[in-house]
C-alpha positions as CSV (number, residue, x, y, z in Angstrom):
1,M,-46.0,-21.3,0.9
2,D,-48.7,-21.4,3.4
3,A,-50.8,-18.6,4.1
4,R,-49.1,-17.8,7.7
5,T,-45.5,-17.3,5.9
6,V,-47.5,-15.1,3.1
7,D,-48.7,-12.9,6.2
8,Q,-45.9,-12.7,8.0
9,R,-43.7,-11.8,4.7
10,N,-46.6,-8.8,4.0
11,S,-46.6,-7.3,7.3
12,E,-42.5,-7.3,7.5
13,A,-43.2,-5.5,3.7
14,R,-45.6,-3.0,5.6
15,A,-43.3,-2.3,8.5
16,A,-40.5,-1.5,6.2
17,E,-42.5,0.7,3.9
18,T,-43.7,2.5,7.1
19,R,-40.2,3.0,8.2
20,N,-39.5,4.3,4.5
21,S,-42.1,6.5,4.8
22,E,-41.0,7.8,8.3
23,A,-37.5,8.3,7.3
24,R,-38.7,10.5,4.5
25,V,-40.6,12.7,6.1
26,F,-38.1,13.1,9.0
27,E,-36.0,14.1,5.9
28,R,-37.3,16.4,4.8
29,R,-38.2,18.1,8.2
30,I,-34.4,18.1,8.7
31,F,-33.9,19.7,5.4
32,D,-36.4,22.1,5.5
33,E,-34.8,23.4,9.0
34,L,-31.4,23.3,7.6
35,R,-32.3,25.1,4.4
36,E,-34.0,27.7,6.4
37,I,-30.5,28.3,8.7
38,V,-28.2,28.3,5.3
39,G,-30.5,29.9,2.4
40,P,-31.2,27.6,-0.6
41,R,-28.1,27.5,-2.0
42,G,-26.2,26.9,1.2
43,L,-27.8,23.1,1.0
44,I,-26.4,20.4,-1.4
45,T,-28.9,17.2,-1.6
46,S,-28.5,16.5,-5.1
47,R,-26.5,13.1,-5.7
48,E,-24.3,14.2,-8.5
49,E,-23.2,17.5,-6.1
50,L,-22.8,15.3,-3.5
51,H,-20.1,13.1,-5.3
52,T,-17.9,16.2,-4.9
53,Y,-17.7,15.5,-0.9
54,E,-17.4,11.9,-1.1
55,C,-13.7,11.8,-0.1
56,D,-10.7,14.0,0.5
57,G,-7.2,13.9,-1.3
58,L,-7.1,10.6,-0.2
59,T,-9.6,9.1,-2.6
60,N,-8.9,5.3,-1.4
61,F,-11.9,5.9,0.8
62,R,-15.1,7.3,-0.4
63,V,-18.2,8.0,1.5
64,L,-21.6,9.8,0.1
65,P,-22.9,12.4,2.5
66,R,-26.6,12.6,3.1
67,A,-26.4,16.4,3.0
68,V,-23.6,19.4,2.0
69,L,-24.3,22.6,4.2
70,L,-22.4,25.7,3.4
71,P,-22.7,28.0,6.5
72,D,-21.1,31.7,5.8
73,S,-21.2,32.7,9.6
74,T,-20.1,31.3,13.0
75,E,-24.0,31.8,13.7
76,Q,-25.0,29.4,10.8
77,V,-22.6,27.0,12.1
78,Q,-24.0,27.0,15.7
79,R,-27.5,26.5,14.5
80,I,-26.7,24.0,12.0
81,V,-24.5,21.8,15.0
82,R,-27.6,22.7,17.3
83,V,-30.1,20.7,15.1
84,C,-27.4,17.9,14.6
85,H,-26.8,17.6,18.3
86,R,-30.6,17.3,19.2
87,E,-31.0,14.9,16.3
88,K,-28.1,12.8,16.9
89,I,-26.7,13.6,13.1
90,P,-23.1,13.0,12.8
91,F,-21.5,15.6,11.2
92,V,-17.8,16.3,9.7
93,A,-16.3,19.5,9.2
94,R,-14.3,20.2,5.9
95,G,-12.3,22.6,4.4
96,S,-10.3,22.6,1.0
97,G,-10.6,18.9,1.1
98,T,-6.9,18.7,0.6
99,G,-6.0,16.5,3.4
100,L,-4.3,13.0,3.0
101,S,-5.3,10.8,5.3
102,G,-9.7,10.8,5.0
103,G,-9.8,12.9,7.9
104,A,-12.7,14.8,6.2
105,L,-14.2,11.7,5.1
106,P,-17.9,11.6,5.4
107,V,-19.7,9.6,7.5
108,E,-22.3,7.3,6.3
109,N,-25.9,8.7,7.1
110,G,-24.3,12.2,8.2
111,I,-23.9,15.8,6.9
112,V,-20.3,17.6,5.7
113,I,-20.2,21.4,7.0
114,S,-18.3,22.8,4.2
115,L,-16.5,26.0,5.5
116,T,-15.1,27.4,2.3
117,R,-17.7,30.4,2.0
118,M,-16.0,31.4,5.7
119,N,-13.0,32.9,3.7
120,K,-12.5,36.2,5.2
121,I,-9.2,37.8,6.9
122,L,-11.0,39.8,9.6
123,E,-8.1,41.3,11.2
124,V,-4.3,42.2,10.6
125,D,-2.6,43.7,13.3
126,F,0.8,44.4,12.2
127,A,2.0,46.0,15.9
128,N,1.6,42.7,17.6
129,A,2.1,40.6,14.7
130,R,-1.1,38.9,14.5
131,A,-4.0,38.2,12.3
132,V,-7.1,36.9,12.5
133,V,-9.2,34.6,10.0
134,E,-12.2,32.6,9.1
135,P,-11.2,28.8,8.2
136,G,-12.4,29.1,4.8
137,V,-8.9,31.2,4.1
138,I,-6.5,29.8,2.1
139,N,-2.8,29.5,3.4
140,L,-0.9,31.3,1.0
141,D,-3.8,34.1,0.9
142,V,-2.1,35.0,4.4
143,T,1.1,35.5,3.5
144,N,0.0,37.5,0.4
145,R,-2.3,39.8,2.3
146,V,1.0,40.7,5.1
147,A,3.6,40.8,2.7
148,E,3.7,44.2,1.7
149,R,4.6,44.4,5.2
150,Q,7.5,42.3,4.7
151,Y,6.2,39.4,7.2
152,F,4.8,36.0,6.4
153,Y,2.9,33.1,7.7
154,A,5.5,30.8,8.4
155,P,3.5,27.0,7.6
156,D,3.7,26.0,4.6
157,P,2.2,22.7,3.3
158,S,3.1,21.5,-0.1
159,S,-0.8,22.6,-0.9
160,Q,-0.5,26.4,0.9
161,S,-1.8,27.5,-2.6
162,V,-5.1,25.5,-2.0
163,C,-5.5,24.2,1.5
164,S,-7.5,26.2,4.1
165,I,-6.3,27.4,7.7
166,G,-9.4,25.5,9.5
167,G,-7.9,22.2,7.7
168,N,-4.4,23.1,8.7
169,V,-5.4,23.4,12.4
170,A,-8.0,20.5,12.2
171,E,-4.6,18.3,11.0
172,N,-1.7,20.5,12.8
173,S,-0.4,21.0,9.3
174,G,3.6,21.2,8.9
175,G,5.6,22.1,5.8
176,A,9.2,22.4,4.2
177,H,9.8,25.9,6.9
178,C,8.5,24.2,10.1
179,L,12.1,23.0,10.9
180,K,12.8,25.9,12.0
181,Y,9.6,28.3,12.5
182,G,7.3,25.1,13.9
183,F,3.9,23.5,12.9
184,T,0.5,25.2,12.9
185,T,0.4,24.9,16.6
186,T,3.4,27.1,17.0
187,H,1.2,30.0,15.3
188,V,-2.3,29.5,16.6
189,L,-2.8,32.2,19.1
190,G,-6.7,32.1,19.2
191,L,-9.5,30.0,18.7
192,E,-13.2,30.3,18.6
193,L,-14.8,27.0,18.5
194,V,-18.5,25.9,18.0
195,L,-18.5,22.5,20.5
196,A,-20.5,19.7,19.7
197,E,-23.6,21.0,21.1
198,G,-23.3,23.9,19.4
199,S,-22.0,26.3,22.4
200,L,-19.4,28.8,21.5
201,A,-16.1,28.8,23.3
202,H,-12.9,30.9,23.0
203,L,-9.5,29.4,23.8
204,G,-6.4,31.6,24.1
205,G,-6.3,35.1,21.9
206,K,-4.0,38.3,22.6
207,V,-3.6,37.4,26.2
208,L,-0.4,34.6,25.9
209,D,0.4,32.2,28.7
210,R,-3.2,32.0,30.2
211,P,-2.8,30.0,33.0
212,G,-4.5,26.5,33.6
213,Y,-4.8,23.7,31.0
214,D,-3.6,24.1,27.0
215,L,-6.8,23.4,25.6
216,M,-5.7,25.3,22.6
217,G,-2.9,22.6,22.2
218,V,-5.2,19.8,22.4
219,F,-7.8,21.2,19.9
220,V,-4.8,22.2,17.1
221,G,-4.3,18.7,15.7
222,S,-7.8,17.0,17.0
223,E,-9.0,16.6,13.6
224,G,-12.0,17.5,13.6
225,T,-13.1,15.2,16.3
226,L,-13.6,18.0,19.3
227,G,-15.8,20.7,17.3
228,I,-15.9,23.6,14.6
229,A,-13.1,26.5,14.6
230,T,-15.2,29.2,13.1
231,K,-12.3,31.8,14.1
232,I,-8.9,31.6,14.2
233,T,-5.8,34.3,15.5
234,L,-2.4,33.3,13.9
235,R,0.8,34.3,14.4
236,I,2.5,36.3,11.6
237,V,6.0,36.7,11.2
238,K,8.8,38.9,9.9
239,R,10.8,38.4,6.7
240,P,14.3,37.7,7.2
241,E,16.9,40.1,5.8
242,C,18.6,37.3,3.6
243,V,17.4,34.0,2.4
244,Q,19.5,31.6,0.4
245,T,18.6,28.3,-1.0
246,L,21.3,25.8,-2.1
247,L,20.6,23.1,-4.3
248,A,23.2,19.7,-3.7
249,A,22.5,16.7,-5.7
250,F,24.2,13.4,-4.3
251,P,24.9,9.4,-5.6
252,S,22.4,8.4,-2.9
253,T,19.8,9.1,0.1
254,N,22.6,7.4,2.3
255,E,25.1,10.2,1.4
256,A,22.2,12.9,1.5
257,G,21.2,11.6,4.9
258,A,24.3,11.5,6.3
259,A,24.9,15.6,5.1
260,V,21.6,16.4,6.9
261,S,22.7,14.7,10.4
262,D,26.1,16.9,10.2
263,M,24.2,20.0,9.5
264,I,22.2,19.5,12.5
265,A,25.3,18.0,14.6
266,A,27.2,21.2,13.4
267,G,24.7,23.3,15.7
268,M,22.7,24.4,12.4
269,L,19.1,25.1,12.0
270,P,18.2,26.0,8.1
271,A,15.0,27.2,7.8
272,A,14.5,24.0,5.4
273,I,16.0,20.9,4.6
274,E,14.4,18.7,2.2
275,M,14.9,15.4,0.3
276,M,13.9,13.9,-3.0
277,D,15.4,11.0,-4.4
278,N,15.5,9.8,-7.6
279,L,11.8,8.7,-8.6
280,A,10.4,11.9,-7.3
281,I,13.0,13.8,-8.8
282,Q,12.0,12.1,-12.6
283,A,8.0,13.0,-11.4
284,A,8.8,16.5,-10.4
285,E,10.6,17.4,-13.4
286,A,8.2,16.2,-16.0
287,A,5.5,18.2,-14.2
288,V,7.4,21.7,-13.9
289,H,10.6,21.2,-15.2
290,A,12.4,22.8,-12.2
291,N,15.9,21.9,-13.9
292,Y,17.0,19.5,-11.4
293,P,20.0,17.3,-11.7
294,N,19.6,13.5,-12.3
295,C,21.1,12.2,-9.1
296,G,20.2,9.7,-6.6
297,A,19.1,12.3,-4.0
298,L,18.2,15.8,-3.9
299,L,18.7,18.0,-0.8
300,L,17.4,21.7,-0.8
301,V,18.6,23.5,2.2
302,E,17.5,26.9,2.9
303,L,18.9,29.3,5.3
304,D,17.6,32.6,6.1
305,G,18.4,35.5,9.0
306,P,21.0,38.5,8.4
307,V,23.4,38.6,5.6
308,A,26.5,37.4,7.3
309,E,25.5,34.9,9.3
310,V,24.0,33.3,5.9
311,A,26.8,33.6,4.3
312,A,28.9,32.2,6.9
313,L,26.3,29.2,7.5
314,M,26.2,28.6,3.7
315,A,29.9,28.1,3.1
316,H,29.8,25.6,6.0
317,V,26.7,23.7,4.5
318,D,28.5,23.5,1.0
319,E,31.3,22.2,2.9
320,I,29.7,19.1,4.5
321,C,27.8,18.5,1.3
322,R,31.3,18.2,-0.4
323,D,32.3,15.8,2.6
324,N,29.4,13.7,1.8
325,K,30.0,13.1,-1.9
326,A,27.8,15.9,-3.2
327,W,28.8,16.0,-7.1
328,E,26.7,19.2,-7.9
329,I,25.5,22.2,-5.8
330,R,23.7,25.3,-7.1
331,V,22.8,28.5,-5.1
332,A,19.8,30.2,-6.5
333,Q,20.9,33.3,-7.8
334,S,17.3,35.2,-7.9
335,D,14.0,34.9,-6.0
336,A,12.5,33.1,-9.4
337,E,15.3,30.7,-9.3
338,R,14.6,29.9,-5.9
339,A,10.8,30.0,-6.5
340,L,11.1,27.3,-9.3
341,V,13.3,25.4,-7.1
342,W,10.7,25.1,-4.3
343,K,8.1,24.4,-7.2
344,G,9.6,21.4,-7.7
345,R,9.5,20.2,-4.5
346,K,5.9,21.2,-3.7
347,A,4.6,19.8,-7.0
348,A,6.2,16.3,-6.1
349,F,2.9,14.6,-4.8
350,A,0.6,15.7,-7.9
351,A,3.3,14.9,-10.1
352,M,3.4,11.0,-9.3
353,G,0.6,10.8,-11.8
354,R,3.5,11.5,-14.3
355,I,4.9,8.0,-13.4
356,S,2.2,6.1,-11.8
357,P,-1.7,6.2,-12.4
358,N,-2.1,5.4,-8.7
359,Y,-0.1,6.2,-5.6
360,I,-0.5,6.1,-1.8
361,V,0.8,9.1,-0.1
362,Q,2.0,8.3,3.4
363,D,3.4,10.0,6.6
364,G,5.5,8.8,9.1
365,V,8.5,9.9,11.5
366,I,11.8,8.9,12.3
367,P,14.7,9.9,14.3
368,R,17.4,11.6,11.6
369,T,19.6,9.1,12.6
370,E,17.6,6.2,11.3
371,L,17.5,7.8,8.1
372,P,20.1,5.6,6.5
373,N,18.5,2.6,7.8
374,V,15.0,3.0,7.1
375,M,15.9,4.5,3.6
376,R,17.3,0.9,3.1
377,E,14.8,-1.1,4.5
378,I,11.8,1.0,2.3
379,V,14.0,-0.5,-0.6
380,R,14.1,-4.2,0.9
381,L,9.8,-4.2,1.3
382,S,9.4,-1.9,-2.1
383,T,11.3,-4.8,-3.4
384,E,9.4,-7.6,-1.7
385,A,6.4,-6.3,-2.9
386,G,7.4,-5.8,-6.4
387,L,6.1,-2.1,-6.2
388,R,7.9,1.2,-6.5
389,V,8.2,3.9,-3.8
390,A,9.1,7.3,-4.3
391,N,10.6,9.4,-1.5
392,V,9.9,13.0,-0.8
393,F,10.8,14.1,2.9
394,H,11.4,16.9,5.1
395,A,14.8,15.7,6.3
396,G,15.5,17.9,9.1
397,D,12.8,16.6,11.2
398,G,12.5,13.0,9.9
399,N,9.4,13.3,8.6
400,L,9.1,10.9,5.2
401,H,6.6,11.0,2.8
402,P,7.0,7.7,0.7
403,L,4.8,7.7,-2.0
404,V,3.6,3.7,-3.0
405,L,3.1,3.5,-6.7
406,Y,0.6,1.2,-8.2
407,D,-1.7,0.7,-10.7
408,R,-5.6,-0.2,-9.7
409,R,-6.2,-2.2,-12.8
410,I,-3.5,-4.9,-12.5
411,P,-5.5,-7.3,-9.6
412,G,-4.2,-7.0,-6.4
413,Q,-1.8,-4.1,-6.5
414,E,-3.9,-1.7,-4.7
415,E,-4.3,-4.4,-2.0
416,A,-0.3,-4.6,-2.2
417,A,0.1,-1.2,-2.0
418,E,-1.8,-0.7,1.5
419,I,-0.3,-3.7,2.9
420,L,3.1,-1.9,2.0
421,S,2.3,0.9,2.9
422,N,1.5,-0.1,6.4
423,R,4.5,-2.0,6.5
424,I,6.2,1.3,6.4
425,L,5.0,3.0,9.1
426,E,5.2,0.2,11.1
427,L,9.0,0.4,10.0
428,C,9.0,4.4,11.5
429,I,7.3,2.9,15.0
430,A,10.6,0.4,15.1
431,A,13.0,3.1,14.8
432,G,11.3,5.4,17.7
433,G,9.0,7.1,15.2
434,S,5.3,8.1,14.9
435,I,2.9,7.3,12.2
436,T,2.0,10.8,11.1
437,G,4.0,14.1,11.1
438,E,1.8,16.1,9.8
439,H,-1.0,14.2,7.5
440,G,-2.9,13.3,10.7
441,V,-4.3,9.8,11.4
442,G,-8.1,10.1,10.0
443,E,-9.5,6.9,8.6
444,D,-6.4,5.9,6.8
445,K,-4.2,4.9,9.8
446,K,-6.8,4.5,12.5
447,K,-6.0,1.1,12.2
448,M,-2.4,1.7,13.4
449,M,-3.0,3.2,16.2
450,P,-2.8,0.2,19.1
451,K,0.7,-0.4,17.4
452,M,1.7,3.0,18.7
453,Y,-0.3,3.6,21.3
454,S,-1.1,1.3,24.7
455,E,-5.0,1.0,25.8
456,P,-4.6,3.1,28.6
457,D,-3.1,5.6,26.4
458,L,-6.1,5.3,24.0
459,Q,-8.4,5.3,26.5
460,T,-6.9,8.8,28.2
461,M,-7.3,10.2,24.3
462,Q,-11.1,9.1,24.3
463,R,-11.9,10.6,28.1
464,V,-10.5,13.8,26.5
465,R,-12.7,13.8,23.7
466,C,-16.0,12.7,25.6
467,A,-14.8,15.6,27.3
468,F,-15.8,17.9,24.5
469,D,-18.3,15.9,22.5
470,P,-20.1,12.8,24.9
471,M,-22.1,12.1,22.1
472,Q,-19.5,11.7,19.1
473,L,-21.1,13.5,16.6
474,S,-18.4,15.5,16.0
475,N,-16.2,13.8,13.2
476,P,-16.9,10.5,14.6
477,S,-15.0,7.0,13.7
478,K,-11.7,9.0,13.1
479,I,-8.2,8.5,14.5
480,F,-9.7,5.4,17.0
481,P,-9.7,1.7,15.5
482,R,-13.0,1.3,16.5
483,P,-16.1,3.1,17.9
484,R,-16.2,3.6,21.6
485,L,-18.8,5.2,23.8
486,C,-18.3,7.5,26.3
487,G,-18.2,5.3,29.7
488,E,-17.2,2.3,27.9
489,K,-15.2,0.0,30.1
490,P,-11.9,-1.2,28.9
491,G,-12.4,-4.8,26.6
492,E,-16.1,-4.0,27.0
493,Y,-17.9,-2.9,23.0
494,V,-20.6,-0.8,23.1
495,A,-22.3,0.0,19.7
496,H,-21.7,3.6,18.3
497,P,-24.6,5.8,17.8
498,L,-24.4,5.2,14.0
499,E,-24.6,1.6,14.6
500,T,-27.8,1.3,16.5
501,A,-30.8,0.0,15.2
502,G,-33.1,2.1,13.0
503,M,-30.4,5.5,12.7
504,A,-29.8,4.8,9.0
505,E,-33.6,4.8,8.3
506,R,-33.9,8.2,10.3
507,F,-31.4,9.6,8.0
């Protein structure tokens, strides 16, 4: 090796050491500033503790954040975001981490802002059927707080006992009872937001039907890409006079799907219509012993309203189910029996661990009339891939949750499961549906966006995002298939700030 080469390598080594030294100084300065905002117990930087935040409920993707902040007030969130904006540090807001699309996946060299300490129900206004909460409040806690006055909070994801309202707002979460009562967006009346440069904005509120753009509707379901909700005004609903839950066993999902179509065609609007196939039933039974019959497909139909109306509708539902070859029908006779029936359904995702070491939870939407055709195609695709697929879905509104089962220990199975999962989403699109009903796009399904939306559609979505966050620091890299800066021309690639030289070394 000649002297010139040695000198060059020494020079490069010194330059690298200088960059590393500058990065360490930068990091210490930023951490000191953040620590001053949240206190020593509100900043997490140790590698062992950071692993807790490396993924959400979708464990296929994992990224270790550089730090986690745990603010306990809107003012602290603002100060954190202002630091991020000044230093061009990307941030991801996180609630309970129960999301299933990688929406709360950290960004490399970025920070996570965990809102779990902002968990207070600030106000309950029964006269106007409203509650004001912080984003870290658990979904079910809202219902528990208002239950004594015979109210409830309607959106009920399967994870409602652990998921947070802030995450529900970000993903526009649904649940079994959204067929009648609507998704989260229907129940959000007002928002206090910290925007991406740290300013505070208020959308909606106690005055309904404000003139102008529906910015609140834009924010709900934006998956954390437009800012952070720090205060949320929710609609609460009066409990109906009567609630009844029917369980019907069918030979297959074809007959159960036909029964669902017949109920809707008859002009009914049940509070919920849920379907589970045999694999899902097996898993739920192993987990919670809900006393489900061993059948090809199970329907749970819940009706609520005045006693006389529910009785008449329940008789009609019974008739429709029998006409579609239901061979066993039960109506829950007590609140405890009804709770057990729903416990099995809500435990279905987690229960898959009883019958498979690994699985992918998907979330697509199809027209109800396409249910038999799509289910047949899922069976065909499953057989071709040599993998089992369990199906749990909100049958009333066509929101499918196929669970692709696999064993990561077997070479090639994880990749095959991901391919099968994507083919099921393509099937939903071909049937006239969507790639997500309530779980969001996040990291998992962003590559599917061009299959559903044209380039002009994606450009319009990006313009909306840029109006809120021109620097794209708030949950960057989610939803869209590749980074694109504000002002980029169609077809022109411009590097995202995270990709530019020196960014990784800075933080």
